[in-house]
TIVO-2410 file (N, C-alpha, C; in nm, 3 decimals):
# residues 193
REC num residu      c1      c2      c3 atome chaine
REC   1      M  -0.297  -1.141   3.398     N      A
REC   1      M  -0.435  -1.097   3.410    CA      A
REC   1      M  -0.526  -1.211   3.363     C      A
REC   2      N  -0.623  -1.246   3.446     N      A
REC   2      N  -0.711  -1.357   3.409    CA      A
REC   2      N  -0.818  -1.314   3.309     C      A
REC   3      L  -0.891  -1.410   3.255     N      A
REC   3      L  -0.989  -1.384   3.149    CA      A
REC   3      L  -1.098  -1.285   3.193     C      A
REC   4      P  -1.160  -1.301   3.311     N      A
REC   4      P  -1.262  -1.204   3.350    CA      A
REC   4      P  -1.209  -1.061   3.355     C      A
REC   5      N  -1.087  -1.044   3.405     N      A
REC   5      N  -1.030  -0.909   3.411    CA      A
REC   5      N  -0.997  -0.855   3.273     C      A
REC   6      K  -0.957  -0.944   3.182     N      A
REC   6      K  -0.935  -0.902   3.043    CA      A
REC   6      K  -1.067  -0.855   2.980     C      A
REC   7      L  -1.175  -0.924   3.012     N      A
REC   7      L  -1.306  -0.881   2.961    CA      A
REC   7      L  -1.346  -0.746   3.017     C      A
REC   8      T  -1.315  -0.722   3.144     N      A
REC   8      T  -1.343  -0.593   3.205    CA      A
REC   8      T  -1.265  -0.483   3.134     C      A
REC   9      V  -1.137  -0.506   3.111     N      A
REC   9      V  -1.055  -0.407   3.040    CA      A
REC   9      V  -1.106  -0.387   2.898     C      A
REC  10      S  -1.150  -0.495   2.834     N      A
REC  10      S  -1.203  -0.482   2.698    CA      A
REC  10      S  -1.328  -0.395   2.697     C      A
REC  11      R  -1.407  -0.400   2.804     N      A
REC  11      R  -1.526  -0.315   2.812    CA      A
REC  11      R  -1.487  -0.168   2.813     C      A
REC  12      L  -1.379  -0.136   2.881     N      A
REC  12      L  -1.331   0.003   2.881    CA      A
REC  12      L  -1.289   0.045   2.741     C      A
REC  13      L  -1.218  -0.043   2.671     N      A
REC  13      L  -1.174  -0.012   2.535    CA      A
REC  13      L  -1.293  -0.003   2.439     C      A
REC  14      L  -1.389  -0.092   2.455     N      A
REC  14      L  -1.509  -0.088   2.370    CA      A
REC  14      L  -1.589   0.040   2.394     C      A
REC  15      T  -1.584   0.091   2.516     N      A
REC  15      T  -1.655   0.216   2.545    CA      A
REC  15      T  -1.595   0.330   2.462     C      A
REC  16      V  -1.464   0.335   2.454     N      A
REC  16      V  -1.398   0.438   2.374    CA      A
REC  16      V  -1.440   0.427   2.228     C      A
REC  17      V  -1.436   0.305   2.175     N      A
REC  17      V  -1.473   0.283   2.035    CA      A
REC  17      V  -1.621   0.317   2.013     C      A
REC  18      F  -1.706   0.281   2.109     N      A
REC  18      F  -1.849   0.313   2.102    CA      A
REC  18      F  -1.871   0.463   2.089     C      A
REC  19      V  -1.803   0.541   2.171     N      A
REC  19      V  -1.819   0.687   2.166    CA      A
REC  19      V  -1.769   0.742   2.033     C      A
REC  20      V  -1.653   0.696   1.988     N      A
REC  20      V  -1.599   0.742   1.860    CA      A
REC  20      V  -1.695   0.707   1.747     C      A
REC  21      C  -1.746   0.586   1.748     N      A
REC  21      C  -1.838   0.541   1.644    CA      A
REC  21      C  -1.965   0.625   1.641     C      A
REC  22      F  -2.011   0.666   1.758     N      A
REC  22      F  -2.132   0.746   1.769    CA      A
REC  22      F  -2.121   0.874   1.688     C      A
REC  23      Y  -2.000   0.927   1.676     N      A
REC  23      Y  -1.980   1.056   1.608    CA      A
REC  23      Y  -1.930   1.043   1.465     C      A
REC  24      L  -1.899   0.923   1.420     N      A
REC  24      L  -1.846   0.908   1.285    CA      A
REC  24      L  -1.949   0.951   1.180     C      A
REC  25      P  -1.907   1.032   1.083     N      A
REC  25      P  -1.999   1.076   0.978    CA      A
REC  25      P  -2.008   0.972   0.866     C      A
REC  26      M  -2.074   0.862   0.895     N      A
REC  26      M  -2.086   0.755   0.796    CA      A
REC  26      M  -2.223   0.689   0.809     C      A
REC  27      H  -2.260   0.616   0.705     N      A
REC  27      H  -2.385   0.541   0.712    CA      A
REC  27      H  -2.375   0.437   0.822     C      A
REC  28      N  -2.482   0.417   0.894     N      A
REC  28      N  -2.492   0.315   0.999    CA      A
REC  28      N  -2.403   0.342   1.121     C      A
REC  29      A  -2.360   0.466   1.140     N      A
REC  29      A  -2.275   0.497   1.256    CA      A
REC  29      A  -2.348   0.463   1.386     C      A
REC  30      R  -2.475   0.500   1.396     N      A
REC  30      R  -2.552   0.471   1.518    CA      A
REC  30      R  -2.576   0.321   1.533     C      A
REC  31      S  -2.593   0.254   1.422     N      A
REC  31      S  -2.614   0.109   1.427    CA      A
REC  31      S  -2.488   0.039   1.479     C      A
REC  32      F  -2.373   0.082   1.430     N      A
REC  32      F  -2.248   0.023   1.478    CA      A
REC  32      F  -2.224   0.059   1.625     C      A
REC  33      A  -2.261   0.181   1.662     N      A
REC  33      A  -2.249   0.221   1.804    CA      A
REC  33      A  -2.337   0.131   1.890     C      A
REC  34      L  -2.458   0.104   1.843     N      A
REC  34      L  -2.549   0.014   1.915    CA      A
REC  34      L  -2.486  -0.124   1.931     C      A
REC  35      L  -2.430  -0.178   1.824     N      A
REC  35      L  -2.369  -0.311   1.830    CA      A
REC  35      L  -2.250  -0.312   1.926     C      A
REC  36      L  -2.169  -0.208   1.923     N      A
REC  36      L  -2.054  -0.199   2.014    CA      A
REC  36      L  -2.100  -0.191   2.159     C      A
REC  37      F  -2.204  -0.112   2.183     N      A
REC  37      F  -2.258  -0.101   2.319    CA      A
REC  37      F  -2.310  -0.237   2.366     C      A
REC  38      A  -2.378  -0.308   2.277     N      A
REC  38      A  -2.432  -0.440   2.312    CA      A
REC  38      A  -2.319  -0.538   2.345     C      A
REC  39      V  -2.215  -0.538   2.265     N      A
REC  39      V  -2.101  -0.628   2.292    CA      A
REC  39      V  -2.035  -0.591   2.424     C      A
REC  40      A  -2.014  -0.462   2.447     N      A
REC  40      A  -1.955  -0.418   2.574    CA      A
REC  40      A  -2.042  -0.461   2.692     C      A
REC  41      S  -2.172  -0.453   2.675     N      A
REC  41      S  -2.265  -0.492   2.782    CA      A
REC  41      S  -2.259  -0.642   2.808     C      A
REC  42      I  -2.242  -0.719   2.704     N      A
REC  42      I  -2.232  -0.865   2.720    CA      A
REC  42      I  -2.106  -0.900   2.799     C      A
REC  43      T  -1.998  -0.824   2.780     N      A
REC  43      T  -1.876  -0.853   2.857    CA      A
REC  43      T  -1.900  -0.834   3.006     C      A
REC  44      D  -1.995  -0.747   3.041     N      A
REC  44      D  -2.028  -0.729   3.182    CA      A
REC  44      D  -2.084  -0.857   3.242     C      A
REC  45      Y  -2.171  -0.922   3.167     N      A
REC  45      Y  -2.227  -1.049   3.214    CA      A
REC  45      Y  -2.119  -1.157   3.217     C      A
REC  46      L  -2.042  -1.163   3.111     N      A
REC  46      L  -1.944  -1.272   3.098    CA      A
REC  46      L  -1.834  -1.265   3.203     C      A
REC  47      D  -1.782  -1.145   3.230     N      A
REC  47      D  -1.668  -1.139   3.323    CA      A
REC  47      D  -1.708  -1.187   3.462     C      A
REC  48      G  -1.822  -1.145   3.510     N      A
REC  48      G  -1.866  -1.189   3.642    CA      A
REC  48      G  -1.900  -1.337   3.646     C      A
REC  49      S  -1.967  -1.384   3.542     N      A
REC  49      S  -2.007  -1.524   3.536    CA      A
REC  49      S  -1.885  -1.616   3.532     C      A
REC  50      I  -1.789  -1.581   3.450     N      A
REC  50      I  -1.667  -1.662   3.440    CA      A
REC  50      I  -1.588  -1.656   3.570     C      A
REC  51      A  -1.578  -1.536   3.628     N      A
REC  51      A  -1.501  -1.521   3.753    CA      A
REC  51      A  -1.559  -1.607   3.864     C      A
REC  52      R  -1.692  -1.608   3.876     N      A
REC  52      R  -1.755  -1.687   3.983    CA      A
REC  52      R  -1.746  -1.837   3.954     C      A
REC  53      S  -1.772  -1.877   3.831     N      A
REC  53      S  -1.775  -2.021   3.799    CA      A
REC  53      S  -1.636  -2.085   3.804     C      A
REC  54      R  -1.533  -2.008   3.776     N      A
REC  54      R  -1.397  -2.062   3.774    CA      A
REC  54      R  -1.315  -2.019   3.896     C      A
REC  55      N  -1.384  -1.959   3.992     N      A
REC  55      N  -1.318  -1.912   4.114    CA      A
REC  55      N  -1.200  -1.818   4.081     C      A
REC  56      L  -1.227  -1.721   3.993     N      A
REC  56      L  -1.126  -1.625   3.951    CA      A
REC  56      L  -1.159  -1.484   4.000     C      A
REC  57      V  -1.234  -1.474   4.107     N      A
REC  57      V  -1.272  -1.344   4.163    CA      A
REC  57      V  -1.147  -1.280   4.223     C      A
REC  58      T  -1.119  -1.156   4.182     N      A
REC  58      T  -1.002  -1.084   4.231    CA      A
REC  58      T  -1.044  -0.946   4.281     C      A
REC  59      N  -0.959  -0.885   4.360     N      A
REC  59      N  -0.985  -0.748   4.404    CA      A
REC  59      N  -0.988  -0.653   4.284     C      A
REC  60      F  -0.902  -0.679   4.185     N      A
REC  60      F  -0.904  -0.599   4.062    CA      A
REC  60      F  -1.043  -0.604   3.999     C      A
REC  61      G  -1.098  -0.723   3.985     N      A
REC  61      G  -1.230  -0.740   3.926    CA      A
REC  61      G  -1.339  -0.676   4.010     C      A
REC  62      K  -1.331  -0.690   4.142     N      A
REC  62      K  -1.431  -0.630   4.230    CA      A
REC  62      K  -1.433  -0.478   4.216     C      A
REC  63      L  -1.316  -0.420   4.193     N      A
REC  63      L  -1.307  -0.275   4.181    CA      A
REC  63      L  -1.335  -0.228   4.039     C      A
REC  64      F  -1.269  -0.291   3.940     N      A
REC  64      F  -1.276  -0.240   3.804    CA      A
REC  64      F  -1.400  -0.283   3.727     C      A
REC  65      D  -1.462  -0.395   3.762     N      A
REC  65      D  -1.585  -0.436   3.693    CA      A
REC  65      D  -1.694  -0.331   3.710     C      A
REC  66      P  -1.727  -0.291   3.833     N      A
REC  66      P  -1.829  -0.187   3.845    CA      A
REC  66      P  -1.784  -0.053   3.789     C      A
REC  67      L  -1.654  -0.024   3.796     N      A
REC  67      L  -1.602   0.102   3.741    CA      A
REC  67      L  -1.618   0.103   3.589     C      A
REC  68      A  -1.587  -0.008   3.524     N      A
REC  68      A  -1.605  -0.017   3.378    CA      A
REC  68      A  -1.752  -0.003   3.341     C      A
REC  69      D  -1.841  -0.060   3.423     N      A
REC  69      D  -1.986  -0.044   3.400    CA      A
REC  69      D  -2.025   0.103   3.406     C      A
REC  70      K  -1.976   0.171   3.508     N      A
REC  70      K  -2.010   0.312   3.527    CA      A
REC  70      K  -1.959   0.398   3.411     C      A
REC  71      I  -1.840   0.369   3.364     N      A
REC  71      I  -1.785   0.445   3.252    CA      A
REC  71      I  -1.867   0.421   3.126     C      A
REC  72      L  -1.903   0.297   3.101     N      A
REC  72      L  -1.986   0.264   2.984    CA      A
REC  72      L  -2.121   0.334   2.991     C      A
REC  73      I  -2.188   0.322   3.103     N      A
REC  73      I  -2.321   0.383   3.118    CA      A
REC  73      I  -2.312   0.536   3.116     C      A
REC  74      T  -2.212   0.592   3.181     N      A
REC  74      T  -2.195   0.738   3.180    CA      A
REC  74      T  -2.178   0.789   3.038     C      A
REC  75      A  -2.091   0.724   2.962     N      A
REC  75      A  -2.071   0.765   2.823    CA      A
REC  75      A  -2.201   0.758   2.745     C      A
REC  76      A  -2.273   0.649   2.759     N      A
REC  76      A  -2.399   0.631   2.684    CA      A
REC  76      A  -2.503   0.735   2.725     C      A
REC  77      L  -2.518   0.760   2.854     N      A
REC  77      L  -2.618   0.857   2.900    CA      A
REC  77      L  -2.586   0.997   2.850     C      A
REC  78      I  -2.459   1.035   2.854     N      A
REC  78      I  -2.421   1.167   2.806    CA      A
REC  78      I  -2.452   1.180   2.657     C      A
REC  79      L  -2.423   1.077   2.580     N      A
REC  79      L  -2.454   1.080   2.437    CA      A
REC  79      L  -2.605   1.089   2.413     C      A
REC  80      L  -2.682   1.017   2.493     N      A
REC  80      L  -2.828   1.022   2.477    CA      A
REC  80      L  -2.885   1.159   2.515     C      A
REC  81      V  -2.830   1.221   2.617     N      A
REC  81      V  -2.875   1.356   2.655    CA      A
REC  81      V  -2.839   1.453   2.543     C      A
REC  82      E  -2.719   1.441   2.490     N      A
REC  82      E  -2.676   1.530   2.382    CA      A
REC  82      E  -2.768   1.520   2.262     C      A
REC  83      K  -2.817   1.398   2.234     N      A
REC  83      K  -2.907   1.376   2.121    CA      A
REC  83      K  -3.053   1.407   2.156     C      A
REC  84      S  -3.077   1.455   2.276     N      A
REC  84      S  -3.213   1.487   2.325    CA      A
REC  84      S  -3.303   1.365   2.332     C      A
REC  85      N  -3.244   1.248   2.346     N      A
REC  85      N  -3.324   1.127   2.365    CA      A
REC  85      N  -3.364   1.109   2.510     C      A
REC  86      L  -3.288   1.166   2.600     N      A
REC  86      L  -3.306   1.143   2.742    CA      A
REC  86      L  -3.301   1.277   2.814     C      A
REC  87      P  -3.395   1.302   2.906     N      A
REC  87      P  -3.389   1.427   2.982    CA      A
REC  87      P  -3.263   1.432   3.067     C      A
REC  88      A  -3.201   1.548   3.072     N      A
REC  88      A  -3.076   1.563   3.146    CA      A
REC  88      A  -3.092   1.526   3.293     C      A
REC  89      W  -3.209   1.557   3.352     N      A
REC  89      W  -3.225   1.530   3.496    CA      A
REC  89      W  -3.220   1.380   3.525     C      A
REC  90      I  -3.267   1.299   3.432     N      A
REC  90      I  -3.260   1.153   3.450    CA      A
REC  90      I  -3.113   1.110   3.454     C      A
REC  91      A  -3.035   1.160   3.359     N      A
REC  91      A  -2.893   1.125   3.357    CA      A
REC  91      A  -2.824   1.174   3.484     C      A
REC  92      I  -2.860   1.291   3.532     N      A
REC  92      I  -2.798   1.344   3.654    CA      A
REC  92      I  -2.830   1.255   3.773     C      A
REC  93      V  -2.955   1.212   3.787     N      A
REC  93      V  -2.994   1.125   3.898    CA      A
REC  93      V  -2.916   0.993   3.891     C      A
REC  94      I  -2.912   0.934   3.773     N      A
REC  94      I  -2.843   0.806   3.757    CA      A
REC  94      I  -2.694   0.821   3.785     C      A
REC  95      L  -2.633   0.924   3.730     N      A
REC  95      L  -2.489   0.943   3.750    CA      A
REC  95      L  -2.457   0.981   3.895     C      A
REC  96      A  -2.545   1.058   3.959     N      A
REC  96      A  -2.522   1.092   4.100    CA      A
REC  96      A  -2.521   0.965   4.185     C      A
REC  97      R  -2.610   0.873   4.157     N      A
REC  97      R  -2.612   0.746   4.230    CA      A
REC  97      R  -2.481   0.671   4.209     C      A
REC  98      E  -2.433   0.671   4.085     N      A
REC  98      E  -2.310   0.600   4.055    CA      A
REC  98      E  -2.191   0.661   4.130     C      A
REC  99      F  -2.184   0.794   4.135     N      A
REC  99      F  -2.077   0.860   4.211    CA      A
REC  99      F  -2.090   0.832   4.359     C      A
REC 100      F  -2.213   0.830   4.407     N      A
REC 100      F  -2.240   0.803   4.548    CA      A
REC 100      F  -2.188   0.664   4.588     C      A
REC 101      V  -2.221   0.565   4.507     N      A
REC 101      V  -2.177   0.428   4.535    CA      A
REC 101      V  -2.025   0.417   4.523     C      A
REC 102      T  -1.967   0.486   4.427     N      A
REC 102      T  -1.821   0.487   4.415    CA      A
REC 102      T  -1.759   0.548   4.540     C      A
REC 103      G  -1.820   0.651   4.594     N      A
REC 103      G  -1.773   0.711   4.718    CA      A
REC 103      G  -1.777   0.613   4.833     C      A
REC 104      I  -1.884   0.535   4.842     N      A
REC 104      I  -1.895   0.433   4.947    CA      A
REC 104      I  -1.782   0.331   4.930     C      A
REC 105      R  -1.755   0.293   4.806     N      A
REC 105      R  -1.646   0.197   4.781    CA      A
REC 105      R  -1.510   0.255   4.823     C      A
REC 106      L  -1.490   0.385   4.801     N      A
REC 106      L  -1.364   0.448   4.841    CA      A
REC 106      L  -1.349   0.450   4.993     C      A
REC 107      V  -1.458   0.481   5.064     N      A
REC 107      V  -1.455   0.478   5.210    CA      A
REC 107      V  -1.423   0.337   5.257     C      A
REC 108      A  -1.487   0.238   5.196     N      A
REC 108      A  -1.461   0.098   5.234    CA      A
REC 108      A  -1.315   0.062   5.208     C      A
REC 109      A  -1.262   0.106   5.094     N      A
REC 109      A  -1.122   0.076   5.062    CA      A
REC 109      A  -1.028   0.137   5.165     C      A
REC 110      N  -1.062   0.255   5.216     N      A
REC 110      N  -0.981   0.317   5.321    CA      A
REC 110      N  -0.983   0.235   5.450     C      A
REC 111      H  -1.087   0.154   5.466     N      A
REC 111      H  -1.097   0.065   5.582    CA      A
REC 111      H  -1.043  -0.075   5.549     C      A
REC 112      G  -0.983  -0.089   5.432     N      A
REC 112      G  -0.926  -0.219   5.392    CA      A
REC 112      G  -1.029  -0.319   5.342     C      A
REC 113      V  -1.146  -0.270   5.302     N      A
REC 113      V  -1.254  -0.358   5.256    CA      A
REC 113      V  -1.282  -0.328   5.109     C      A
REC 114      V  -1.294  -0.432   5.029     N      A
REC 114      V  -1.333  -0.417   4.888    CA      A
REC 114      V  -1.477  -0.464   4.876     C      A
REC 115      L  -1.565  -0.374   4.837     N      A
REC 115      L  -1.707  -0.408   4.825    CA      A
REC 115      L  -1.738  -0.454   4.682     C      A
REC 116      A  -1.794  -0.570   4.670     N      A
REC 116      A  -1.834  -0.621   4.539    CA      A
REC 116      A  -1.972  -0.566   4.504     C      A
REC 117      A  -2.007  -0.578   4.377     N      A
REC 117      A  -2.141  -0.537   4.334    CA      A
REC 117      A  -2.245  -0.628   4.398     C      A
REC 118      E  -2.363  -0.571   4.420     N      A
REC 118      E  -2.473  -0.647   4.480    CA      A
REC 118      E  -2.574  -0.687   4.374     C      A
REC 119      K  -2.661  -0.780   4.411     N      A
REC 119      K  -2.761  -0.831   4.318    CA      A
REC 119      K  -2.853  -0.720   4.266     C      A
REC 120      L  -2.900  -0.634   4.355     N      A
REC 120      L  -2.989  -0.526   4.313    CA      A
REC 120      L  -2.916  -0.431   4.218     C      A
REC 121      G  -2.788  -0.408   4.245     N      A
REC 121      G  -2.707  -0.325   4.156    CA      A
REC 121      G  -2.692  -0.387   4.019     C      A
REC 122      K  -2.687  -0.520   4.015     N      A
REC 122      K  -2.676  -0.588   3.885    CA      A
REC 122      K  -2.807  -0.576   3.807     C      A
REC 123      H  -2.920  -0.585   3.878     N      A
REC 123      H  -3.050  -0.565   3.812    CA      A
REC 123      H  -3.059  -0.422   3.758     C      A
REC 124      K  -3.011  -0.329   3.838     N      A
REC 124      K  -3.009  -0.188   3.796    CA      A
REC 124      K  -2.929  -0.173   3.669     C      A
REC 125      M  -2.814  -0.238   3.664     N      A
REC 125      M  -2.727  -0.229   3.546    CA      A
REC 125      M  -2.797  -0.286   3.423     C      A
REC 126      V  -2.867  -0.398   3.440     N      A
REC 126      V  -2.940  -0.457   3.327    CA      A
REC 126      V  -3.042  -0.357   3.272     C      A
REC 127      W  -3.115  -0.292   3.362     N      A
REC 127      W  -3.217  -0.196   3.318    CA      A
REC 127      W  -3.154  -0.072   3.256     C      A
REC 128      Q  -3.039  -0.030   3.306     N      A
REC 128      Q  -2.971   0.082   3.242    CA      A
REC 128      Q  -2.928   0.044   3.101     C      A
REC 129      I  -2.880  -0.078   3.085     N      A
REC 129      I  -2.843  -0.125   2.952    CA      A
REC 129      I  -2.965  -0.131   2.860     C      A
REC 130      V  -3.077  -0.182   2.911     N      A
REC 130      V  -3.201  -0.188   2.833    CA      A
REC 130      V  -3.242  -0.047   2.789     C      A
REC 131      T  -3.232   0.048   2.880     N      A
REC 131      T  -3.269   0.187   2.848    CA      A
REC 131      T  -3.183   0.242   2.736     C      A
REC 132      V  -3.053   0.225   2.748     N      A
REC 132      V  -2.962   0.276   2.646    CA      A
REC 132      V  -2.987   0.206   2.513     C      A
REC 133      I  -3.002   0.074   2.515     N      A
REC 133      I  -3.026   0.000   2.391    CA      A
REC 133      I  -3.156   0.044   2.325     C      A
REC 134      Y  -3.259   0.069   2.404     N      A
REC 134      Y  -3.387   0.114   2.348    CA      A
REC 134      Y  -3.366   0.242   2.266     C      A
REC 135      F  -3.299   0.340   2.325     N      A
REC 135      F  -3.281   0.468   2.256    CA      A
REC 135      F  -3.182   0.457   2.140     C      A
REC 136      L  -3.078   0.378   2.156     N      A
REC 136      L  -2.985   0.358   2.045    CA      A
REC 136      L  -3.055   0.286   1.930     C      A
REC 137      L  -3.138   0.190   1.963     N      A
REC 137      L  -3.212   0.116   1.861    CA      A
REC 137      L  -3.310   0.207   1.788     C      A
REC 138      R  -3.373   0.296   1.862     N      A
REC 138      R  -3.464   0.392   1.800    CA      A
REC 138      R  -3.391   0.478   1.697     C      A
REC 139      D  -3.269   0.522   1.730     N      A
REC 139      D  -3.189   0.598   1.634    CA      A
REC 139      D  -3.140   0.510   1.520     C      A
REC 140      A  -3.096   0.389   1.552     N      A
REC 140      A  -3.043   0.298   1.451    CA      A
REC 140      A  -3.152   0.256   1.352     C      A
REC 141      A  -3.277   0.258   1.395     N      A
REC 141      A  -3.388   0.219   1.306    CA      A
REC 141      A  -3.403   0.318   1.191     C      A
REC 142      Q  -3.340   0.434   1.201     N      A
REC 142      Q  -3.344   0.532   1.093    CA      A
REC 142      Q  -3.234   0.508   0.989     C      A
REC 143      E  -3.149   0.410   1.016     N      A
REC 143      E  -3.037   0.378   0.927    CA      A
REC 143      E  -3.063   0.246   0.854     C      A
REC 144      P  -2.991   0.222   0.745     N      A
REC 144      P  -3.016   0.099   0.665    CA      A
REC 144      P  -3.001  -0.031   0.743     C      A
REC 145      L  -2.899  -0.043   0.828     N      A
REC 145      L  -2.872  -0.170   0.894    CA      A
REC 145      L  -2.990  -0.219   0.979     C      A
REC 146      F  -3.054  -0.128   1.051     N      A
REC 146      F  -3.169  -0.164   1.135    CA      A
REC 146      F  -3.299  -0.102   1.083     C      A
REC 147      G  -3.298  -0.066   0.955     N      A
REC 147      G  -3.414   0.000   0.895    CA      A
REC 147      G  -3.542  -0.080   0.900     C      A
REC 148      S  -3.532  -0.212   0.908     N      A
REC 148      S  -3.653  -0.295   0.914    CA      A
REC 148      S  -3.733  -0.270   1.042     C      A
REC 149      L  -3.669  -0.210   1.143     N      A
REC 149      L  -3.739  -0.179   1.267    CA      A
REC 149      L  -3.804  -0.041   1.267     C      A
REC 150      R  -3.780   0.033   1.160     N      A
REC 150      R  -3.833   0.169   1.154    CA      A
REC 150      R  -3.985   0.177   1.170     C      A
REC 151      P  -4.062   0.086   1.107     N      A
REC 151      P  -4.208   0.094   1.125    CA      A
REC 151      P  -4.250   0.084   1.272     C      A
REC 152      F  -4.181   0.005   1.349     N      A
REC 152      F  -4.214  -0.006   1.492    CA      A
REC 152      F  -4.205   0.130   1.559     C      A
REC 153      F  -4.100   0.204   1.528     N      A
REC 153      F  -4.080   0.334   1.593    CA      A
REC 153      F  -4.160   0.446   1.526     C      A
REC 154      D  -4.185   0.435   1.396     N      A
REC 154      D  -4.258   0.541   1.324    CA      A
REC 154      D  -4.409   0.527   1.334     C      A
REC 155      N  -4.461   0.403   1.330     N      A
REC 155      N  -4.605   0.382   1.322    CA      A
REC 155      N  -4.673   0.361   1.457     C      A
REC 156      L  -4.595   0.347   1.561     N      A
REC 156      L  -4.653   0.325   1.693    CA      A
REC 156      L  -4.605   0.432   1.792     C      A
REC 157      P  -4.625   0.560   1.757     N      A
REC 157      P  -4.569   0.665   1.843    CA      A
REC 157      P  -4.626   0.666   1.984     C      A
REC 158      V  -4.754   0.635   1.999     N      A
REC 158      V  -4.813   0.636   2.134    CA      A
REC 158      V  -4.753   0.523   2.216     C      A
REC 159      F  -4.755   0.402   2.161     N      A
REC 159      F  -4.697   0.287   2.231    CA      A
REC 159      F  -4.550   0.312   2.262     C      A
REC 160      Q  -4.478   0.360   2.160     N      A
REC 160      Q  -4.336   0.385   2.175    CA      A
REC 160      Q  -4.312   0.490   2.284     C      A
REC 161      G  -4.395   0.592   2.292     N      A
REC 161      G  -4.381   0.694   2.396    CA      A
REC 161      G  -4.401   0.637   2.534     C      A
REC 162      Y  -4.505   0.554   2.550     N      A
REC 162      Y  -4.529   0.491   2.680    CA      A
REC 162      Y  -4.419   0.393   2.716     C      A
REC 163      L  -4.374   0.315   2.618     N      A
REC 163      L  -4.268   0.218   2.643    CA      A
REC 163      L  -4.140   0.289   2.684     C      A
REC 164      G  -4.103   0.392   2.610     N      A
REC 164      G  -3.983   0.469   2.644    CA      A
REC 164      G  -3.992   0.531   2.782     C      A
REC 165      A  -4.108   0.589   2.814     N      A
REC 165      A  -4.126   0.651   2.946    CA      A
REC 165      A  -4.118   0.546   3.056     C      A
REC 166      F  -4.181   0.431   3.036     N      A
REC 166      F  -4.176   0.325   3.137    CA      A
REC 166      F  -4.032   0.282   3.162     C      A
REC 167      I  -3.959   0.256   3.054     N      A
REC 167      I  -3.821   0.210   3.067    CA      A
REC 167      I  -3.738   0.313   3.143     C      A
REC 168      V  -3.750   0.439   3.106     N      A
REC 168      V  -3.670   0.545   3.169    CA      A
REC 168      V  -3.704   0.560   3.317     C      A
REC 169      Y  -3.833   0.568   3.350     N      A
REC 169      Y  -3.871   0.592   3.489    CA      A
REC 169      Y  -3.847   0.470   3.578     C      A
REC 170      F  -3.871   0.351   3.524     N      A
REC 170      F  -3.844   0.230   3.602    CA      A
REC 170      F  -3.694   0.218   3.630     C      A
REC 171      T  -3.614   0.243   3.528     N      A
REC 171      T  -3.468   0.237   3.545    CA      A
REC 171      T  -3.422   0.340   3.648     C      A
REC 172      T  -3.475   0.459   3.642     N      A
REC 172      T  -3.436   0.564   3.737    CA      A
REC 172      T  -3.476   0.525   3.879     C      A
REC 173      L  -3.597   0.474   3.896     N      A
REC 173      L  -3.642   0.431   4.028    CA      A
REC 173      L  -3.555   0.317   4.082     C      A
REC 174      L  -3.529   0.219   4.000     N      A
REC 174      L  -3.445   0.106   4.041    CA      A
REC 174      L  -3.303   0.153   4.075     C      A
REC 175      T  -3.253   0.249   4.000     N      A
REC 175      T  -3.121   0.304   4.027    CA      A
REC 175      T  -3.118   0.370   4.165     C      A
REC 176      L  -3.220   0.448   4.196     N      A
REC 176      L  -3.226   0.514   4.327    CA      A
REC 176      L  -3.240   0.413   4.441     C      A
REC 177      V  -3.328   0.316   4.423     N      A
REC 177      V  -3.350   0.214   4.526    CA      A
REC 177      V  -3.222   0.135   4.551     C      A
REC 178      S  -3.152   0.097   4.443     N      A
REC 178      S  -3.029   0.019   4.461    CA      A
REC 178      S  -2.921   0.103   4.529     C      A
REC 179      G  -2.915   0.232   4.500     N      A
REC 179      G  -2.818   0.319   4.566    CA      A
REC 179      G  -2.846   0.332   4.714     C      A
REC 180      F  -2.973   0.350   4.750     N      A
REC 180      F  -3.009   0.358   4.891    CA      A
REC 180      F  -2.980   0.226   4.961     C      A
REC 181      S  -3.012   0.116   4.896     N      A
REC 181      S  -2.987  -0.017   4.954    CA      A
REC 181      S  -2.838  -0.037   4.978     C      A
REC 182      Y  -2.756   0.004   4.884     N      A
REC 182      Y  -2.611  -0.012   4.896    CA      A
REC 182      Y  -2.559   0.069   5.015     C      A
REC 183      F  -2.610   0.191   5.027     N      A
REC 183      F  -2.570   0.274   5.141    CA      A
REC 183      F  -2.615   0.209   5.273     C      A
REC 184      W  -2.739   0.164   5.276     N      A
REC 184      W  -2.796   0.110   5.400    CA      A
REC 184      W  -2.718  -0.014   5.446     C      A
REC 185      K  -2.684  -0.101   5.353     N      A
REC 185      K  -2.611  -0.223   5.390    CA      A
REC 185      K  -2.469  -0.193   5.436     C      A
REC 186      N  -2.416  -0.078   5.395     N      A
REC 186      N  -2.279  -0.042   5.430    CA      A
REC 186      N  -2.271   0.081   5.521     C      A
REC 187      R  -2.381   0.112   5.587     N      A
REC 187      R  -2.386   0.232   5.671    CA      A
REC 187      R  -2.288   0.229   5.788     C      A
REC 188      S  -2.246   0.109   5.828     N      A
REC 188      S  -2.151   0.098   5.938    CA      A
REC 188      S  -2.017   0.164   5.906     C      A
REC 189      L  -1.990   0.182   5.776     N      A
REC 189      L  -1.867   0.252   5.736    CA      A
REC 189      L  -1.867   0.399   5.778     C      A
REC 190      F  -1.986   0.449   5.809     N      A
REC 190      F  -2.000   0.591   5.841    CA      A
REC 190      F  -2.033   0.615   5.988     C      A
REC 191      N  -2.001   0.519   6.073     N      A
REC 191      N  -2.030   0.533   6.216    CA      A
REC 191      N  -1.958   0.649   6.281     C      A
REC 192      D  -1.850   0.694   6.222     N      A
REC 192      D  -1.774   0.803   6.282    CA      A
REC 192      D  -1.823   0.941   6.241     C      A
REC 193      A  -1.930   0.946   6.161     N      A
REC 193      A  -1.980   1.074   6.111    CA      A
REC 193      A  -2.042   1.160   6.220     C      A
***
């Protein structure tokens, strides 16, 4: 297994640790969850960058890199909905898009084609990561490790409300647009419908 694929697998393992950490009854649990999520997110950038620069792109990577992204984001969104940080309908829209794109990939695989992630999908992923980090950071600011950020979240409720709303709605819109774009570019897979 090459280095980019090892990073992809590590993202899956980090997702498990991130979820476990989120529930640990200890000081700074949310802060550690935030750090784990950030490290897992960085592996998303690194695996693709290394694979392209060293010509290590594999079918495993094309399939499992976006799958690992979806598992990480799904876990984070579910945790944020549970904590009432994120409206459930936003998570449903985002996750529905992810299932939809996975379905397109399955249809393509049945035709012997492996579809790689697209540029717009990568931008979408960045914004989903930003959204999750924003809400995790807001929770972590209540703990000692990131307590120095607490005034930002406590003293600027109006700004923070607008910022949070912008991040959530922009991310949701970008997620929908990238899903439609992915379908449109691969619509030939459904010519037999």
